[in-house]
Short mmCIF file of the C-alpha atoms (twelve columns), coordinates in Angstrom:
data_MODEL
# 
_entry.id   MODEL 
# 
loop_
_atom_site.group_PDB 
_atom_site.id 
_atom_site.type_symbol 
_atom_site.label_atom_id 
_atom_site.label_alt_id 
_atom_site.label_comp_id 
_atom_site.label_asym_id 
_atom_site.label_seq_id 
_atom_site.Cartn_x 
_atom_site.Cartn_y 
_atom_site.Cartn_z 
_atom_site.pdbx_PDB_model_num 
ATOM 1   C CA . MET A 1   -60.280 86.759  117.712 1 
ATOM 2   C CA . MET A 2   -60.954 89.748  116.108 1 
ATOM 3   C CA . GLU A 3   -63.179 89.713  113.056 1 
ATOM 4   C CA . ASP A 4   -61.732 91.422  109.271 1 
ATOM 5   C CA . ARG A 5   -64.297 93.659  109.767 1 
ATOM 6   C CA . ASP A 6   -63.174 94.908  113.461 1 
ATOM 7   C CA . VAL A 7   -59.788 94.827  112.318 1 
ATOM 8   C CA . SER A 8   -60.429 96.755  108.997 1 
ATOM 9   C CA . GLN A 9   -62.951 99.632  110.960 1 
ATOM 10  C CA . GLU A 10  -59.775 99.451  113.114 1 
ATOM 11  C CA . VAL A 11  -57.522 100.410 110.429 1 
ATOM 12  C CA . ILE A 12  -60.393 103.752 108.951 1 
ATOM 13  C CA . ASP A 13  -60.557 104.687 113.120 1 
ATOM 14  C CA . ASN A 14  -56.896 105.321 113.261 1 
ATOM 15  C CA . TYR A 15  -56.431 107.530 110.175 1 
ATOM 16  C CA . GLU A 16  -59.324 109.038 110.799 1 
ATOM 17  C CA . ASN A 17  -57.996 110.349 113.912 1 
ATOM 18  C CA . ALA A 18  -54.164 110.899 112.279 1 
ATOM 19  C CA . GLU A 19  -55.843 113.197 109.418 1 
ATOM 20  C CA . LYS A 20  -57.591 114.744 112.334 1 
ATOM 21  C CA . MET A 21  -54.309 115.539 113.819 1 
ATOM 22  C CA . MET A 22  -52.858 116.265 110.606 1 
ATOM 23  C CA . ILE A 23  -55.426 119.129 109.614 1 
ATOM 24  C CA . LEU A 24  -54.487 120.625 113.536 1 
ATOM 25  C CA . VAL A 25  -51.134 120.510 112.974 1 
ATOM 26  C CA . PHE A 26  -52.273 122.412 109.392 1 
ATOM 27  C CA . ALA A 27  -54.419 125.090 110.918 1 
ATOM 28  C CA . GLN A 28  -52.137 125.661 114.278 1 
ATOM 29  C CA . TRP A 29  -49.443 125.924 112.040 1 
ATOM 30  C CA . CYS A 30  -51.511 128.748 110.229 1 
ATOM 31  C CA . ILE A 31  -52.763 130.052 113.345 1 
ATOM 32  C CA . ASN A 32  -48.835 130.838 114.515 1 
ATOM 33  C CA . HIS A 33  -48.130 132.485 111.312 1 
ATOM 34  C CA . ARG A 34  -51.158 134.127 111.755 1 
ATOM 35  C CA . LEU A 35  -52.895 133.149 108.628 1 
ATOM 36  C CA . PRO A 36  -56.228 131.981 107.527 1 
ATOM 37  C CA . PRO A 37  -56.186 127.916 107.777 1 
ATOM 38  C CA . LEU A 38  -59.455 128.351 105.619 1 
ATOM 39  C CA . LYS A 39  -58.799 130.892 102.959 1 
ATOM 40  C CA . LEU A 40  -55.067 128.654 102.828 1 
ATOM 41  C CA . TYR A 41  -57.620 125.629 102.243 1 
ATOM 42  C CA . LYS A 42  -59.568 127.302 99.500  1 
ATOM 43  C CA . LYS A 43  -57.538 128.748 97.609  1 
ATOM 44  C CA . ALA A 44  -55.423 125.099 97.397  1 
ATOM 45  C CA . TYR A 45  -58.455 123.033 96.631  1 
ATOM 46  C CA . PRO A 46  -60.955 125.829 94.970  1 
ATOM 47  C CA . THR A 47  -63.367 123.799 94.139  1 
ATOM 48  C CA . GLN A 48  -64.421 122.136 96.915  1 
ATOM 49  C CA . SER A 49  -66.838 123.783 99.119  1 
ATOM 50  C CA . GLY A 50  -65.168 123.040 101.928 1 
ATOM 51  C CA . ASN A 51  -63.923 121.603 104.290 1 
ATOM 52  C CA . GLN A 52  -65.881 120.228 107.468 1 
ATOM 53  C CA . VAL A 53  -63.340 118.231 109.546 1 
ATOM 54  C CA . LEU A 54  -60.823 121.525 109.633 1 
ATOM 55  C CA . ALA A 55  -63.831 123.290 110.049 1 
ATOM 56  C CA . GLU A 56  -64.391 121.630 113.041 1 
ATOM 57  C CA . THR A 57  -60.430 121.248 113.956 1 
ATOM 58  C CA . MET A 58  -60.044 125.235 114.415 1 
ATOM 59  C CA . GLU A 59  -62.356 125.133 117.324 1 
ATOM 60  C CA . ARG A 60  -58.800 122.919 118.662 1 
ATOM 61  C CA . THR A 61  -56.425 125.132 117.833 1 
ATOM 62  C CA . VAL A 62  -55.040 127.926 120.578 1 
ATOM 63  C CA . PRO A 63  -54.026 130.971 120.683 1 
ATOM 64  C CA . ARG A 64  -51.018 131.804 118.859 1 
ATOM 65  C CA . SER A 65  -49.001 132.712 122.269 1 
ATOM 66  C CA . GLU A 66  -50.045 129.398 124.229 1 
ATOM 67  C CA . SER A 67  -49.146 127.579 120.763 1 
ATOM 68  C CA . GLU A 68  -45.615 125.275 120.380 1 
ATOM 69  C CA . VAL A 69  -43.546 125.739 117.644 1 
ATOM 70  C CA . ILE A 70  -44.572 124.200 115.007 1 
ATOM 71  C CA . GLN A 71  -41.235 123.872 112.369 1 
ATOM 72  C CA . ASP A 72  -42.068 124.895 109.004 1 
ATOM 73  C CA . GLU A 73  -41.190 121.228 107.582 1 
ATOM 74  C CA . THR A 74  -43.264 119.812 110.244 1 
ATOM 75  C CA . VAL A 75  -46.705 120.962 108.985 1 
ATOM 76  C CA . LEU A 76  -45.059 120.582 104.853 1 
ATOM 77  C CA . GLN A 77  -44.227 116.757 106.183 1 
ATOM 78  C CA . VAL A 78  -47.620 116.184 107.397 1 
ATOM 79  C CA . LEU A 79  -49.451 117.443 104.197 1 
ATOM 80  C CA . GLN A 80  -47.014 115.492 101.881 1 
ATOM 81  C CA . LEU A 81  -47.731 112.567 104.347 1 
ATOM 82  C CA . PHE A 82  -51.425 112.731 103.582 1 
ATOM 83  C CA . GLY A 83  -51.144 113.615 100.199 1 
ATOM 84  C CA . ASN A 84  -52.224 116.740 100.541 1 
ATOM 85  C CA . ASN A 85  -49.586 118.096 97.969  1 
ATOM 86  C CA . ASP A 86  -51.238 121.017 96.648  1 
ATOM 87  C CA . LEU A 87  -51.792 122.129 100.175 1 
ATOM 88  C CA . ALA A 88  -48.429 121.769 100.526 1 
ATOM 89  C CA . GLU A 89  -47.420 123.936 97.531  1 
ATOM 90  C CA . VAL A 90  -49.783 126.486 99.171  1 
ATOM 91  C CA . VAL A 91  -48.031 126.592 102.492 1 
ATOM 92  C CA . GLN A 92  -44.736 126.596 100.786 1 
ATOM 93  C CA . ALA A 93  -45.523 129.603 99.206  1 
ATOM 94  C CA . GLU A 94  -45.927 131.233 102.591 1 
ATOM 95  C CA . ILE A 95  -43.138 130.643 104.082 1 
ATOM 96  C CA . ASP A 96  -41.359 131.930 100.816 1 
ATOM 97  C CA . ARG A 97  -43.228 134.645 101.246 1 
ATOM 98  C CA . ARG A 98  -41.890 135.498 104.595 1 
ATOM 99  C CA . GLU A 99  -38.837 135.129 104.370 1 
ATOM 100 C CA . LYS A 100 -38.381 137.615 101.889 1 
# 
């Protein structure tokens, strides 16, 4: 039987892995739309000094030509699921700009 501490750590690990996937979806969506992920992140969170996980995740993105399509709705839903509403607003603004 797993101890409470082990279960808690597993929950934390699962959340962190899911969060990294969310960041990868965001970063790849940006690449696919020729947008700079770090710049959009900074626009959403100007008081933060940076996002180390996002910087590390950039190494896992692929060129636009090699990527699967990531729907706008998908990236917005994933960001909102993790409470990144400010970033979702910045992404929505980019979608709106593109559609004009």
